[in-house]
C-alpha positions as CSV (number, residue, x, y, z in Angstrom):
1,X,56.9,58.0,-90.3
2,X,60.7,58.0,-90.7
3,X,62.3,54.7,-91.4
4,X,64.6,54.7,-88.3
5,X,61.5,55.0,-86.2
6,X,59.8,52.2,-88.1
7,X,62.8,49.9,-87.5
8,X,63.0,50.8,-83.8
9,X,59.3,50.2,-83.4
10,X,59.5,46.8,-85.0
11,X,62.5,45.7,-83.0
12,X,60.9,46.8,-79.7
13,X,57.6,45.2,-80.4
14,X,59.3,41.9,-81.3
15,X,61.5,42.0,-78.2
16,X,58.5,42.9,-76.0
17,X,56.4,40.1,-77.4
18,X,59.2,37.5,-76.9
19,X,59.7,38.8,-73.4
20,X,56.0,38.3,-72.6
21,X,56.0,34.8,-74.0
22,X,59.4,33.2,-73.7
23,X,61.0,34.8,-70.6
24,X,57.8,35.3,-68.6
25,X,54.1,34.2,-68.7
26,X,52.7,37.7,-68.9
27,X,51.0,36.8,-72.2
28,X,48.5,34.8,-70.2
29,X,47.1,38.1,-69.0
30,X,46.1,38.9,-72.5
31,X,45.3,35.6,-74.3
32,X,44.7,31.9,-73.8
33,X,47.7,29.6,-73.4
34,X,47.0,28.0,-76.8
35,X,48.0,31.2,-78.5
36,X,51.7,30.8,-77.3
37,X,53.2,29.4,-80.6
38,X,51.5,32.1,-82.7
39,X,52.8,34.9,-80.4
40,X,56.4,33.5,-80.5
41,X,56.2,33.3,-84.2
42,X,54.9,36.9,-84.4
43,X,57.7,38.1,-82.1
44,X,60.4,36.5,-84.3
45,X,58.9,37.9,-87.5
46,X,58.8,41.4,-86.0
47,X,62.5,41.1,-85.1
48,X,63.4,39.9,-88.6
49,X,61.5,42.7,-90.2
50,X,63.0,45.3,-87.8
51,X,66.5,44.0,-88.4
52,X,66.0,44.0,-92.1
53,X,64.8,47.6,-92.0
54,X,67.7,48.7,-89.8
55,X,70.2,47.0,-92.2
56,X,68.7,48.7,-95.2
57,X,69.4,52.0,-93.5
58,X,72.9,51.4,-92.4
59,X,74.4,49.3,-95.2
60,X,77.0,51.1,-97.4
61,X,75.5,52.6,-100.5
62,X,76.8,51.4,-103.9
63,X,77.7,53.6,-106.8
64,X,74.5,52.6,-108.5
65,X,72.5,53.9,-105.6
66,X,73.9,57.4,-105.7
67,X,71.3,60.1,-106.2
68,X,71.0,61.2,-109.8
69,X,70.8,64.8,-110.8
70,X,67.2,64.3,-111.8
71,X,66.6,63.0,-108.2
72,X,68.2,66.1,-106.7
73,X,66.2,68.4,-108.9
74,X,63.0,66.5,-108.4
75,X,63.5,66.3,-104.7
76,X,64.1,69.9,-104.5
77,X,61.1,70.7,-106.5
78,X,58.9,68.5,-104.3
79,X,60.1,70.2,-101.2
80,X,59.8,73.6,-102.8
81,X,56.2,72.8,-103.6
82,X,55.6,71.5,-100.1
83,X,57.3,74.5,-98.5
84,X,55.0,76.7,-100.6
85,X,52.1,75.3,-98.7
86,X,53.9,75.6,-95.3
87,X,54.3,71.9,-94.7
88,X,57.6,70.2,-93.6
89,X,57.7,66.5,-94.4
90,X,61.3,66.0,-93.4
91,X,60.5,64.8,-89.8
92,X,57.7,62.6,-88.5
93,X,55.1,64.2,-86.4
94,X,55.9,64.2,-82.7
95,X,52.8,62.1,-81.9
96,X,54.3,59.2,-83.8
97,X,56.8,58.7,-81.0
98,X,53.9,57.7,-78.8
99,X,53.7,54.5,-80.7
100,X,56.8,53.4,-78.8
101,X,55.0,53.4,-75.5
102,X,53.0,50.1,-76.1
103,X,56.1,48.4,-77.3
104,X,58.1,49.6,-74.3
105,X,55.3,48.5,-71.9
106,X,55.7,44.9,-73.1
107,X,59.3,45.0,-71.9
108,X,59.0,46.9,-68.7
109,X,55.5,46.8,-67.4
110,X,53.5,43.7,-66.4
111,X,49.7,44.4,-66.7
112,X,47.7,43.5,-63.6
113,X,45.7,40.4,-63.8
114,X,42.0,40.8,-64.4
115,X,40.4,40.4,-61.1
116,X,37.9,41.7,-58.5
117,X,37.7,45.3,-59.9
118,X,36.4,44.1,-63.2
119,X,34.4,41.2,-61.9
120,X,32.5,43.3,-59.4
121,X,31.1,45.3,-62.3
122,X,29.8,42.3,-64.1
123,X,26.6,40.4,-63.5
124,X,26.9,37.3,-61.2
125,X,25.9,35.0,-64.1
126,X,27.9,36.6,-66.8
127,X,28.9,33.1,-68.0
128,X,26.0,31.2,-69.5
129,X,25.7,27.8,-68.0
130,X,24.7,25.4,-70.7
131,X,21.7,23.2,-70.4
132,X,22.3,19.7,-69.3
133,X,19.6,17.0,-68.9
134,X,21.5,14.1,-67.4
135,X,24.3,14.1,-64.8
136,X,26.8,11.3,-63.9
137,X,26.8,10.2,-60.3
138,X,29.0,12.3,-58.1
139,X,32.2,10.7,-56.7
140,X,32.1,9.8,-53.0
141,X,35.1,12.0,-52.3
142,X,34.6,14.5,-49.5
143,X,35.1,17.3,-49.8
144,X,34.4,17.0,-53.5
145,X,36.5,19.3,-55.7
146,X,34.4,21.1,-58.3
147,X,34.7,24.0,-60.7
148,X,32.4,26.9,-60.1
149,X,30.5,26.2,-63.4
150,X,29.9,22.6,-62.4
151,X,28.7,23.6,-59.0
152,X,26.3,26.1,-60.5
153,X,25.0,23.6,-63.1
154,X,24.4,21.0,-60.4
155,X,22.6,23.4,-58.2
156,X,20.3,24.7,-61.0
157,X,19.8,21.8,-63.3
158,X,20.4,18.4,-61.5
159,X,16.9,17.2,-60.8
160,X,18.3,14.3,-58.7
161,X,19.7,16.9,-56.3
162,X,22.9,15.0,-55.9
163,X,24.6,18.1,-54.5
164,X,22.2,18.4,-51.6
165,X,24.1,18.0,-48.3
166,X,27.4,17.3,-50.1
167,X,30.6,19.1,-48.9
168,X,32.3,20.6,-51.9
169,X,35.6,22.3,-52.5
170,X,35.8,25.4,-54.7
171,X,38.8,27.6,-55.7
172,X,38.7,31.1,-56.9
173,X,39.5,34.7,-56.1
174,X,37.6,37.1,-53.7
175,X,35.2,39.6,-55.3
176,X,33.5,41.9,-52.7
177,X,29.9,42.8,-53.4
178,X,28.2,45.1,-50.8
179,X,26.9,45.1,-47.3
180,X,23.8,43.1,-46.6
181,X,20.7,44.3,-44.7
182,X,22.4,43.3,-41.4
183,X,25.6,45.0,-42.2
184,X,27.4,41.8,-43.1
185,X,29.9,42.0,-46.0
186,X,28.7,40.0,-49.0
187,X,31.2,38.5,-51.5
188,X,31.6,36.1,-54.3
189,X,34.1,33.4,-55.1
190,X,35.0,34.1,-58.8
191,X,36.8,32.7,-61.7
192,X,37.7,34.5,-64.9
193,X,37.2,32.7,-68.3
194,X,39.0,33.7,-71.5
195,X,37.3,32.4,-74.7
196,X,40.0,33.9,-76.7
197,X,41.6,36.9,-75.0
198,X,41.1,39.5,-72.3
199,X,38.7,41.5,-74.5
200,X,36.1,38.7,-74.2
201,X,36.7,37.8,-70.5
202,X,33.7,36.5,-68.7
203,X,33.1,35.6,-65.0
204,X,31.4,32.8,-63.1
205,X,30.6,33.6,-59.4
206,X,29.3,31.7,-56.4
207,X,27.9,33.7,-53.5
208,X,29.6,33.0,-50.2
209,X,27.8,32.9,-46.8
210,X,29.0,32.4,-43.3
211,X,32.4,34.1,-43.3
212,X,33.8,37.6,-43.7
213,X,35.6,38.3,-47.0
214,X,39.4,38.2,-47.2
215,X,41.0,41.1,-49.1
216,X,39.8,41.5,-52.7
217,X,41.7,39.4,-55.3
218,X,42.9,36.9,-52.7
219,X,42.8,33.4,-54.0
220,X,41.2,31.0,-51.7
221,X,39.9,27.4,-51.5
222,X,36.6,27.0,-49.8
223,X,34.8,24.0,-48.4
224,X,31.1,24.0,-47.6
225,X,27.6,23.0,-48.6
226,X,25.0,24.6,-50.8
227,X,23.2,27.5,-49.3
228,X,19.5,26.8,-49.5
229,X,17.9,29.6,-51.5
230,X,15.3,28.6,-54.1
231,X,14.4,25.1,-55.2
232,X,17.4,22.9,-55.7
233,X,17.6,21.5,-59.2
234,X,15.8,24.4,-60.8
235,X,16.7,27.8,-62.1
236,X,15.4,29.4,-58.9
237,X,18.2,27.9,-56.9
238,X,21.0,30.3,-56.0
239,X,24.6,29.4,-56.8
240,X,25.7,30.0,-53.2
241,X,27.8,28.2,-50.5
242,X,27.6,28.0,-46.7
243,X,31.3,28.0,-45.9
244,X,33.0,25.7,-43.4
245,X,36.7,26.5,-44.1
246,X,38.6,29.1,-46.0
247,X,42.2,28.6,-47.0
248,X,44.4,31.1,-48.8
249,X,46.2,29.6,-51.8
250,X,48.5,30.8,-54.6
251,X,47.0,31.9,-57.9
252,X,46.9,28.8,-60.1
253,X,48.6,28.8,-63.4
254,X,45.2,28.2,-65.1
255,X,43.8,31.3,-63.5
256,X,41.9,32.3,-66.6
257,X,39.9,29.1,-66.9
258,X,37.2,27.6,-64.7
259,X,39.2,24.5,-64.0
260,X,40.3,22.6,-61.0
261,X,43.7,23.8,-59.7
262,X,46.6,21.7,-60.9
263,X,47.7,19.0,-58.4
264,X,50.6,20.0,-56.3
265,X,53.9,18.4,-57.4
């Protein structure tokens, strides 16, 4: 690859990375928030390397850097040898310019958030709910805000059945499933979880009953009670909700974690 192309690629990659981290929060669609300092440092390093490469190309040549006769003859011999084989090494292959596309995409294209399209192709229990033997008493708040993982764990593992009859509040995005036997639309309330980055994204889902689905990828807050399928407090219990209310909400800033939405300021 020619050095001017190398310098341009480094500069664009650095600018794109800083644009995705400092000027916007697009990096959150790729990695967890804790990676921010490392991404900023990487963007700055790429800019420095690109600037150094560009400076080395454009700086005035000193007398000591002039090509020697030996260099001229050797250079000519090399190309003569290359030409004998029918190869031209004077320009980079055209496909090398395609390397600029990912760098430009960081500057001008915001990738869509991982949502219903991907979640609908994953199993409802893609996130493994860890085993828990003892549970603290639930607060008396009603409706009780919970994460989808906590709700699932209570439904399937809490032998005291503290969730029975309690009105809970869950927040996530809409993932359509399919039509049921009666023609009803079935859907899930879903949260995406990044362990590290988008490549290892997992999903936790709660089946929704009693209300038609809003459009896919709509963020909603639901209130309702456990939908009685299976034996509560055992693995046979379904992580499902009989919905009382549905409220559309903005996508939370912690959209790639299964956490409670940040309190409104």
